[in-house]
C-alpha positions as CSV (number, residue, x, y, z in Angstrom):
1,M,25.1,-6.6,-8.4
2,R,24.8,-7.6,-5.1
3,N,24.0,-4.6,-2.3
4,L,23.0,-2.4,-5.4
5,F,21.0,-0.4,-2.5
6,N,23.7,-0.3,0.2
7,V,24.4,2.8,2.0
8,E,25.9,1.7,5.1
9,G,28.6,4.1,6.4
10,K,27.5,6.8,4.1
11,T,27.2,10.4,5.9
12,V,24.3,12.3,5.0
13,L,22.7,15.4,6.1
14,V,18.8,16.0,5.9
15,T,17.5,19.5,6.0
16,G,14.1,19.8,7.1
17,G,14.7,16.5,9.1
18,S,13.0,16.8,12.1
19,R,9.2,15.9,10.8
20,G,7.3,15.0,7.8
21,I,9.1,13.7,4.7
22,G,12.3,14.8,6.2
23,E,12.0,12.6,9.2
24,M,11.1,9.7,7.0
25,I,13.9,10.0,5.1
26,A,16.4,10.2,8.0
27,R,14.6,7.4,9.1
28,G,15.3,5.4,6.4
29,F,19.0,6.2,6.2
30,V,19.5,5.5,9.9
31,E,18.3,2.4,10.1
32,N,20.3,1.5,7.0
33,G,23.2,2.0,8.8
34,A,24.1,5.8,7.4
35,K,25.4,8.4,9.6
36,V,23.1,10.7,9.5
37,Y,22.9,14.9,10.3
38,I,19.4,16.3,10.8
39,S,18.7,20.0,10.7
40,S,15.7,22.0,11.5
41,R,14.2,25.3,12.9
42,K,13.0,23.9,15.7
43,A,16.2,22.7,18.0
44,N,13.9,21.0,20.8
45,V,12.3,18.9,18.1
46,C,15.3,18.0,16.1
47,D,17.1,17.2,19.5
48,A,14.6,14.5,20.4
49,L,14.3,13.0,17.2
50,A,18.1,12.4,16.7
51,E,17.9,11.0,20.7
52,E,15.0,8.6,19.3
53,L,16.8,7.6,16.0
54,S,20.2,7.1,17.7
55,Q,18.5,3.9,19.4
56,H,18.4,2.8,16.2
57,G,22.0,3.7,14.5
58,T,23.9,6.9,14.6
59,C,21.7,10.6,14.6
60,I,23.0,13.9,15.2
61,S,21.0,17.1,15.7
62,L,22.4,20.3,13.9
63,P,20.0,22.7,14.6
64,F,19.6,25.9,11.9
65,D,17.1,28.0,10.4
66,L,17.5,28.0,6.9
67,G,15.4,30.8,6.0
68,G,18.5,33.3,5.6
69,M,22.0,33.4,4.8
70,A,23.1,32.8,8.6
71,G,21.7,29.6,8.9
72,I,22.7,28.1,5.9
73,T,26.4,29.4,6.7
74,G,26.1,28.4,10.3
75,L,24.9,24.9,9.1
76,A,27.7,24.4,6.8
77,A,30.0,25.2,9.5
78,A,28.8,23.2,11.7
79,V,29.0,20.2,9.3
80,A,32.8,21.6,8.4
81,E,34.2,21.5,12.0
82,R,32.6,17.5,12.4
83,E,32.9,15.9,9.0
84,S,35.5,16.2,6.2
85,K,34.0,14.1,3.7
86,L,30.1,14.6,3.0
87,D,28.6,11.6,0.9
88,V,24.8,13.0,0.8
89,L,23.3,16.1,1.0
90,V,19.4,16.3,1.0
91,N,17.9,19.4,0.7
92,N,14.5,19.0,2.1
93,A,13.7,22.0,4.0
94,G,11.0,23.8,2.7
95,A,7.6,26.0,3.2
96,T,4.4,26.9,1.6
97,W,2.1,29.8,1.7
98,G,-1.6,30.0,0.8
99,A,-3.7,33.2,0.2
100,P,-5.9,34.3,-2.6
101,I,-4.4,35.7,-5.5
102,D,-5.4,39.3,-4.5
103,E,-4.6,39.4,-1.0
104,Y,-1.4,37.5,-1.8
105,P,1.5,38.8,0.4
106,E,5.2,39.8,-0.9
107,D,6.2,38.3,2.8
108,G,4.7,35.1,2.3
109,W,6.5,34.7,-1.2
110,D,9.9,36.0,-0.1
111,K,9.6,33.0,2.9
112,T,9.0,30.4,0.4
113,V,11.0,31.2,-2.7
114,D,14.1,31.7,0.1
115,L,13.8,28.6,1.8
116,N,12.5,26.8,-1.2
117,V,15.1,27.7,-3.7
118,K,17.7,29.5,-2.4
119,S,18.5,27.8,0.6
120,I,19.5,24.6,-1.7
121,F,21.7,26.6,-3.8
122,F,23.8,28.3,-1.2
123,L,23.4,25.7,1.0
124,T,24.4,23.2,-1.6
125,Q,27.5,25.5,-2.5
126,K,29.0,26.3,1.1
127,L,29.1,22.2,1.3
128,L,30.8,21.5,-2.0
129,P,34.4,21.2,-0.1
130,Q,32.7,18.4,1.7
131,L,30.9,16.9,-1.5
132,R,34.0,17.0,-3.5
133,A,36.1,15.2,-0.6
134,A,34.4,12.2,-1.0
135,A,33.5,12.0,-4.5
136,T,35.1,9.7,-6.6
137,H,34.9,8.4,-10.5
138,E,33.2,4.9,-8.9
139,N,31.4,6.2,-6.1
140,P,29.9,10.0,-6.6
141,S,28.4,12.1,-4.2
142,R,24.6,13.0,-4.3
143,V,22.6,16.0,-3.7
144,I,19.1,15.3,-3.6
145,N,16.3,18.0,-3.8
146,I,13.1,17.5,-2.6
147,A,10.7,19.4,-5.1
148,S,7.1,18.6,-5.3
149,V,4.5,17.2,-8.1
150,N,3.2,20.7,-7.6
151,G,6.4,21.7,-9.4
152,I,5.3,19.5,-12.4
153,Q,1.9,20.4,-12.9
154,P,-0.3,23.2,-11.0
155,P,-2.4,22.9,-8.0
156,G,-5.9,23.6,-7.4
157,L,-4.9,25.0,-4.4
158,E,-3.8,29.0,-4.1
159,T,-0.2,28.5,-3.2
160,Y,1.7,30.4,-6.0
161,A,4.9,30.7,-4.6
162,Y,5.0,27.1,-3.4
163,S,4.4,25.8,-6.8
164,T,6.5,27.9,-8.5
165,S,9.6,27.3,-6.0
166,K,9.2,23.7,-6.9
167,A,9.8,24.2,-10.5
168,G,12.5,26.2,-9.5
169,C,14.1,23.7,-7.8
170,I,13.6,21.0,-10.6
171,M,15.6,23.7,-12.9
172,L,18.0,24.2,-10.0
173,T,18.6,20.5,-9.8
174,R,19.4,19.9,-13.5
175,H,21.5,23.0,-13.7
176,L,23.7,21.8,-10.7
177,A,23.4,18.2,-12.3
178,K,25.3,19.5,-15.7
179,R,28.0,21.7,-13.8
180,L,29.0,19.3,-11.2
181,A,28.5,15.9,-13.3
182,P,32.5,16.1,-14.0
183,E,33.3,16.2,-10.5
184,H,31.5,13.4,-9.2
185,I,28.8,14.7,-7.9
186,L,25.4,13.5,-8.4
187,V,22.6,16.0,-8.4
188,N,18.7,14.6,-8.9
189,A,15.3,15.6,-7.1
190,I,12.5,13.6,-5.5
191,A,9.0,15.1,-6.4
192,P,6.5,14.1,-3.6
193,G,2.7,13.6,-4.0
194,P,1.0,13.4,-0.6
195,F,1.9,12.4,2.3
196,Q,1.3,12.9,6.0
197,S,3.2,15.8,6.8
198,H,2.9,18.7,8.8
199,M,2.7,20.9,5.1
200,M,0.0,18.6,4.4
201,A,-1.4,17.9,7.8
202,A,-4.4,20.2,7.4
203,T,-5.2,19.4,3.8
204,L,-5.5,15.8,4.4
205,A,-7.7,16.6,7.5
206,R,-10.1,17.8,5.5
207,A,-10.0,15.5,2.4
208,G,-7.4,13.0,2.9
209,D,-9.8,10.4,2.1
210,A,-10.8,11.7,-1.3
211,I,-7.2,12.1,-2.1
212,A,-6.4,8.6,-1.6
213,K,-9.3,7.7,-3.6
214,A,-8.5,10.0,-6.3
215,N,-4.7,8.7,-6.4
216,P,-4.2,6.0,-9.0
217,R,-3.0,3.7,-6.1
218,G,-5.5,4.3,-3.9
219,R,-3.3,5.7,-1.2
220,I,-1.2,8.3,0.2
221,G,2.6,8.0,0.3
222,T,4.1,5.8,3.2
223,P,7.9,6.6,5.1
224,E,9.1,3.4,3.1
225,D,7.9,5.1,-0.2
226,I,10.1,8.4,-0.2
227,A,12.8,6.7,2.0
228,G,13.3,4.0,-0.9
229,V,13.5,6.5,-3.9
230,A,16.1,8.5,-1.3
231,I,18.2,5.3,-0.9
232,F,18.3,4.5,-4.6
233,L,19.4,8.0,-5.0
234,S,22.0,7.8,-2.9
235,S,23.2,4.1,-3.7
236,R,25.4,2.3,-6.3
237,A,22.1,1.3,-8.3
238,S,21.9,5.1,-9.2
239,A,25.9,6.1,-10.2
240,Y,25.0,6.6,-13.6
241,T,22.1,8.6,-13.2
242,T,22.0,12.6,-12.4
243,G,19.4,15.5,-13.4
244,T,16.5,13.6,-13.1
245,V,13.2,14.2,-11.5
246,V,12.2,11.1,-9.8
247,P,8.0,11.7,-9.0
248,C,6.9,10.0,-5.7
249,D,3.2,10.2,-6.1
250,G,1.3,7.2,-7.1
251,G,1.2,8.2,-10.4
252,S,-1.3,11.5,-9.7
253,A,0.9,13.5,-12.0
254,E,1.5,11.3,-14.6
255,F,-2.3,10.1,-15.4
């Protein structure tokens, strides 16, 4: 029963890994001994974080824009050039778009849904050779999709494509889990609540104190909170867990 949460020596890819929740997860893996690749759209930001995290372990920058198939294919090829096996894929890259219902634009809808759902499916698909190569009956490979509590309960904000895409991410997680379990690839999702991230920055700046006060835990999430769930879902402790959605929200979607 010892070392149930050990991820040392695992090879991990975190998309959207240069800031926000992706950075928190990447940092947690690096500081716990994993070899971590991070990807994001902005190369300079991705490179700078990889350099910083490399002071604590191994972190490699692979910047790609996953909003289209060219970036998805490019990232998968870049990983394949460097690694024959991939233990953990964290599909975190995401976007949101807010606008009044009468003005909600098609391009905002398409950008959000493509990145939040389409990119998850096709990046997972293209990395299946590496995930399969790492998978064993006793030590499965892992895919972790970052959904949202807004995919469980509708938000008050007019972010229609975001909540729809995150609900789609949850169903995609369950569908992939059912298909890939016989191949020893476990697929789970995390549904974060409020965290200090680029996506939440404006909302927290405007109403952060009220959001924290309304949360059953009386605060917003910390890096340890989200990294801890990701590490659990990548470790021996979760080897019999697949197709599940783990809220990490202080209870805000449950009560």
